[in-house]
C-alpha positions in Angstrom: -4.6 -1.3 4.0 -3.5 -1.8 0.6 0.7 -1.3 0.7 3.2 -1.7 -1.6 2.6 -5.3 -2.9 -1.0 -4.9 -3.8 -0.5 -1.5 -5.0 2.4 -3.1 -7.2 -0.3 -5.7 -8.2 -3.0 -3.7 -9.1 -0.6 -1.7 -11.4 0.4 -4.3 -13.4 -2.9 -5.7 -14.0 -4.2 -2.1 -14.8 -1.5 -1.4 -17.2 -2.5 -4.8 -18.6 -6.1 -4.3 -19.6 -6.3 -0.2 -19.5 -3.3 1.1 -21.9 -4.7 2.1 -24.7 -7.9 2.0 -24.2 -9.9 5.1 -24.7 -12.7 6.5 -21.4 -16.1 7.0 -22.6 -17.0 8.4 -18.9 -15.9 9.1 -15.8 -18.6 9.2 -12.8 -17.5 10.7 -9.8 -20.0 8.8 -6.8 -18.7 10.1 -3.5 -17.7 13.6 -4.5 -15.7 14.0 -1.1 -13.4 11.5 -2.4 -12.2 14.3 -5.2 -9.2 16.3 -4.1 -8.9 18.6 -7.3 -11.6 20.0 -9.9 -8.6 21.3 -12.3 -8.3 19.9 -14.4 -12.0 18.1 -14.1 -13.1 14.6 -14.4 -14.3 15.3 -17.7 -11.0 16.0 -19.2 -10.4 12.1 -19.2 -13.5 11.4 -21.2 -12.4 10.4 -25.0 -8.7 10.6 -24.2 -7.0 7.2 -23.9 -4.9 5.9 -21.0 -1.1 5.7 -21.7 0.6 4.6 -19.0 -0.1 2.8 -15.3 2.6 3.3 -12.9 2.9 3.6 -8.6 4.6 6.3 -6.4 4.4 4.2 -3.0 0.9 3.6 -2.2 0.0 6.0 -4.7 -1.7 4.3 -8.5 -0.9 6.8 -11.4 -2.7 6.5 -14.7 -1.6 9.0 -17.3 -4.3 9.9 -19.8 -4.2 12.5 -22.4 -1.5 14.8 -20.8 -2.9 14.3 -16.9 -3.1 12.0 -14.4 -5.9 10.1 -12.7 -3.9 9.3 -9.5 -5.8 7.4 -6.5 -4.5 6.6 -3.3 -6.8 3.9 -1.8 -6.2 4.5 2.1 -7.2 2.0 4.4 -10.3 0.3 2.8 -9.8 1.5 -0.9 -9.9 -1.2 -3.7 -10.6 -1.3 -7.6 -12.3 -3.4 -9.2 -12.9 -4.7 -12.7 -15.4 -5.2 -14.8 -16.2 -6.8 -18.1 -19.4 -5.4 -18.1 -20.3 -2.4 -16.0 -23.8 -1.8 -15.2 -25.5 0.1 -18.0 -27.6 2.6 -15.6 -25.3 6.0 -14.4 -24.2 4.8 -10.7 -26.3 7.5 -8.1 -24.9 9.2 -5.0 -25.7 7.1 -1.7 -23.9 5.5 0.9 -22.7 2.2 -0.7 -18.7 1.9 -1.1 -18.5 3.0 -4.7 -16.9 6.3 -5.2 -15.8 6.7 -8.9 -16.8 4.6 -12.2 -14.6 4.7 -15.2 -16.0 3.3 -18.5 -14.3 2.4 -21.6 -15.4 2.5 -24.8 -13.6 -0.4 -25.7 -14.2 -3.4 -24.8 -17.8 -2.0 -24.7 -18.9 -2.5 -21.1 -15.8 -2.8 -19.4 -14.4 -0.4 -17.2 -13.7 -0.6 -13.3 -15.0 0.7 -9.9 -12.8 2.7 -7.1 -14.6 1.4 -4.2 -14.3 2.0 0.0 -15.4 0.2 2.6 -16.7 1.1 5.9 -17.4 4.6 7.4 -14.2 6.5 7.5 -14.0 7.7 4.1 -10.0 8.7 3.1 -10.0 7.6 -0.3 -8.2 10.1 -2.7 -8.9 10.6 -5.8 -6.8 13.4 -7.8 -6.9 14.8 -11.6 -3.3 16.4 -12.3 -0.8 17.3 -15.0 1.8 16.8 -13.1 1.9 13.8 -10.0 4.0 15.9 -7.7 1.6 18.2 -7.6 -0.2 15.6 -5.4 1.2 16.9 -1.5 1.8 13.1 -0.5 3.6 11.7 -3.6 6.0 14.9 -3.6 6.8 14.0 0.0 7.5 10.3 -0.5 11.2 8.8 -0.2 12.5 6.3 -2.0 10.7 3.0 -3.5 12.4 -0.1 -1.9 11.7 -1.9 -5.0 14.1 0.7 -7.0 17.4 0.0 -8.3 19.0 2.8 -6.2 17.7 1.5 -2.8 20.9 0.5 -2.2 22.3 -1.0 1.4 24.6 2.5 1.3 21.6 4.7 0.6 19.1 2.6 3.5 22.2 2.7 5.8 22.4 6.8 5.0 18.4 6.7 6.0 18.7 6.1 9.3 21.4 7.8 10.3 20.5 10.1 13.6 17.4 8.4 13.6 16.0 8.2 16.5 12.6 6.7 16.2 11.6 3.4 16.7 12.3 0.7 14.0 8.7 0.0 13.0 7.7 3.8 12.7 11.0 4.7 10.7 10.2 1.9 8.1 5.9 3.0 8.2 7.5 6.9 7.2 6.5 7.5 3.4 8.8 10.2 3.7 11.9 7.8 4.6 10.8 4.6 2.6 7.5 4.6 0.5 5.5 2.2 0.4 5.2 0.2 3.4 2.9 0.3 5.8 1.6 -1.5 9.2 1.4 -4.8 8.2 4.8 -5.5 5.7 6.3 -3.6 8.7 5.5 -6.3 11.2 6.5 -9.0 8.2 9.8 -7.1 7.3 10.7 -7.1 11.2 10.1 -10.4 11.6 12.6 -11.9 9.0 15.1 -9.4 10.3 14.3 -11.1 13.4 14.3 -7.5 15.0 12.4 -6.0 17.8 9.7 -3.1 16.1 11.2 -0.9 19.0 15.0 -0.8 18.5 15.8 2.3 17.5 17.0 2.5 13.9 19.8 4.5 14.8 21.3 2.3 17.3 21.3 -0.5 15.1 24.3 -2.1 13.7 26.0 -2.4 10.3 25.0 -6.3 10.5 21.3 -5.4 11.4 21.1 -2.8 9.0 22.2 -5.3 6.3 19.8 -7.8 7.5 16.7 -5.7 8.0 17.9 -4.1 3.7 17.6 -7.7 2.8 14.3 -8.8 4.6 12.8 -5.3 3.0 13.6 -6.3 -0.7 13.1 -9.9 -0.2 9.8 -9.1 1.7 8.3 -6.9 -0.9 9.6 -8.7 -4.0 8.2 -12.1 -2.4 4.6 -10.7 -2.1 4.6 -9.2 -4.9 5.5 -12.5 -7.3 3.2 -14.0 -5.3 0.3 -11.5 -6.4 1.6 -11.9 -9.9 -1.5 -12.5 -12.2 -4.3 -13.1 -9.9 -7.7 -11.7 -10.4 -8.2 -8.5 -8.4 -10.7 -9.5 -6.6 -7.8 -12.6 -5.7 -5.1 -10.2 -4.2 -6.7 -9.6 -0.6 -6.6 -13.2 0.0 -3.3 -13.4 -1.1 -1.4 -10.8 1.0 -3.7 -12.4 4.1 -2.2 -16.0 3.2 1.2 -14.5 2.5 1.3 -13.3 6.2 2.9 -15.0 8.4 2.6 -13.0 11.6 0.8 -10.0 11.0 -2.8 -10.8 11.7 -1.9 -13.8 13.6 -1.6 -13.2 17.2 -2.2 -16.4 19.4 -1.2 -18.7 16.2 2.5 -20.8 16.3 5.1 -18.7 14.9 5.9 -20.0 10.9 9.7 -19.9 12.2 10.4 -21.0 15.7 7.1 -22.2 16.8 6.2 -19.9 19.6 3.0 -18.3 19.8 2.3 -14.8 18.2 1.9 -11.6 20.0 -0.1 -8.8 19.6 0.6 -5.0 20.7 -2.5 -3.0 20.6 -2.6 1.0 19.7 -5.7 3.6 19.5 -5.7 2.9 15.6 -4.0 -0.3 14.5 -2.2 -3.1 16.2 1.2 -4.8 15.2 2.0 -8.3 15.8 5.5 -9.8 16.3 7.4 -13.2 17.8 9.2 -12.9 20.8 11.6 -15.6 20.4 12.5 -14.5 16.6 12.4 -10.9 17.6 12.6 -9.8 21.2 15.1 -12.4 23.0 12.1 -14.0 24.4 10.4 -11.0 25.8 7.0 -10.2 25.6 6.1 -6.7 25.1 3.3 -4.9 26.8 0.0 -4.8 25.4 -0.3 -1.4 26.2 -0.3 2.0 24.1 2.9 3.3 25.6 4.4 -0.4 24.8 7.2 -0.9 27.1 8.7 -3.8 27.5 7.6 -6.3 30.8 10.2 -6.8 33.8 
């Protein structure tokens, strides 16, 4: 799933390639991905993009007084092309959900795609990004200057959930998902099952630092890369997520995994749980 660093990189790339350019045609291919109808997609045609921004994991392309907003969900992506196919795309069972063709340079544009059978990608055309429910309920952006240690401490006060779940909650902090929450907790040397409200001041400070460092470094690693290379860069930069069975790059212990119904998390016992192995079952308790 694209998370904050990848969406930030997409934002920068599209900002460099579409701002100031005019839309020739918009082709909705997967109608189920379109979540709004007023304004219509045709309102984008003949208009020029004036900005590209990000709200958590949401892409926001400002154009002609409206916003083309996209949430890529688990398997969505944006693919740039200097020369799109001339023939209009046809609806079908393929991954293509939306095509945006520009007037200049002629033939250039981008496709929005979604792999797999679980179609969760969402496209909106709105007058105000806050009309998108997912954006309206977002918490603070962890890369914003306002995300200070004091602000983070306040977010955790009275929070009785496990810290892994808190980091992934978009209404608490915007943009962190399963992969980077694993990476952040590893960098902070913290168990994913610690209760947020019981963290000490020192632990909260370490976690705050890990959030900024982990996300910031991921964004910088992706800077300047072509869109087709961003996914590979994310995978190569992860230290623990998706690396169960491999040695921890910090201590050499074997990275372990806890599987759930629709996801899995990875951690290092030595770095994060005092050497204890978390039970690999849905209720996930420490083995005695």
